[in-house]
N, C-alpha and C positions, 0 to 999 in steps of 0.2 A: 138724796143721800148727802150726808155731811162731807165737807172737803177733806177731813182727815182720813175718812174711809176711802175716798178717791185716791188720796195720796198713798195710802197703804196698798191699795190695789195696784197702782202704777209701780210701786217699789217691788211688789211680788213679780210683776210681769218683766221688769227690766233688771232684776237682781244680778243676772250673769254679766250684763254690760257694766253695771255699777261696780261689781267686784273686779272686773278687768280694768276699769278706769282707776279705781283706787290702787290696784296693784301696779299700774303704770306710774301713777304719781309717787308711790313708795319707791319704785325702782329709780325714777328720776331723782328723788331726794337722796337715795343712797349714792348714786353716781355723783351728784353735786357735793355730797359730804366727802367722798373719796377724793375728788378733784381739789376741794378746799384743803384737805389734809396734806395732799401731795404738794400743793403750792405753799402751804404753811411750813412744811419741812424744808423745801427749797429756800424759802425766805430765811428760815432759821440758820441754814448752812451759810448763806451769803452774809447774814448778820455776824455770825461767829468769825467768818473770814475777815470781814470788815473790821471787827473789833480786835483782830490779830490774836484771837484765842484767849483774850484776857476776860475772865469772868467778873461780873459785878462792876463793869466800867461803863459809864454813860458816854454820850457823844462829846461832852465837854472834857471829860477825862481822856478820851481818845485823842482829841485835838491837842490837848496839853502834852500827852505822851509823844505825839508826832513832833511837836515843837521841840521837846527835849532831844529826840533822836536827831533832828536837823541840827540843833546846836552842837551836839556831840560829834556829828559828821563834820561840821565846820571846824571844830577844834582839831580833829584828826587831820583834816586837810591842811590847816595852818602848821601843825607839827610836821607833816610830810614835806611841805614847802620849805620849812626851816632846815630840815635834815637834807633835803635836796640841795639847798644853797650851800650848806657846809660841805657836802660831798663835792659839789662843783668847784668850790675853792680849793679843796685838797687835790682834786684832779688837775688843777692848773699846774701843780708841781710834780705830777706823775709823768713817767716817760710816755710821750705821745708819738715820737718819731724815732725810728732806729734805721741807721744806714750802716752797711758793712761792706767792706771791700777786702777780698782775699788776694794775696799776691805772693810772689817769690822774691823776697828781699835780697837774697844772695845767690850768686851763680852756682855755688857748690851744693845747694840743696835741691832735691828733686821735685818737691810738691809746693803748692801754694799754702804753706803753713804759717806765713805771716799774715796779719790782718790789721785793719784800722776800722774801728767801730765808733760811730757817733750816736749818742743818746741825748735826746732833747725833750724838754717839756713843752707845753702849749705856748709858753712865752719865748721859746727858742733859746732857753738857757739850758746848759748841760755840760757834757764832757765828751772828749774824744779819747778813746783808749787805743793805743797802738801796741802791738806785740810783734817784735822782730825775731824770727826763728832762724838760728844758724846751727850748724853741726856742733859747734863747740859751746855755744851759749844761746840764751833766749833773753831778750830785754823787753821790758814793758814801759810805756810812757803814757801819761795822762795830761791832757791839755783842756783848759777851761774855755767854754763858749758862753758869751753873754749877748742876748738879743740877736742871735744868729751870727755873731762875729767872733772869731777866735781871738784870744788874748796872746797867742804865740804864733810863730811861723808854722805853717802846715805843709806837709809833703803833698804831692799830687794825689796819692791814695787817701790821705786824710781829708783833702778838699772834696774828693768824690763821695766819701762816706758822709761828710757834713751836708753836701747838697742833697743826697738821697734822704737823709733824716729830715731836712727842712721841707722837702717835697712831700714826705709822708705826713708831717704835721699839718701842712696846708690842705692836703687831701682830707684829713680828719676834720678840719675846720669846715671845709666845703660840705662834707656829709652832714655835719651837725646843723649847718644853716638850712639844708634842704628839709630837715624834719620840722 
């Protein structure tokens, strides 16, 4: 018997097994195709995210765009530092310490309606405002302070207000140094 007839006979005898084997191979191919498709979609998502959602951009374009964003961020940072420096300079002149003492300046008034208030900036420059309240009249005085020293004679209450304001300026400086 010729060999092709033997082969035909063998195929007829084992046709069920061959169909099962081919079906298994087809199922494996389908599973591999589905896995490849899933991996391809995941890779496409990662690529889209990597490219920041910009279509039609290659890796060189992406790196160029990142460089531009970094330069822009550096410019913004320089501008922020300049603005912060300007604000810090202005804050040197803002009121940084306040001291206030209330008292009864005259025996004939019933409450502590008189006061002395010191207002100092970070350089310890500022003013002391005193208001003396009496039944018949109220008087106000202003005295200048330079580098923590008054340019005029101070009453005890004004000295207390000045010391309190100086203490608060120093506390603020200490808090800023801790940061």
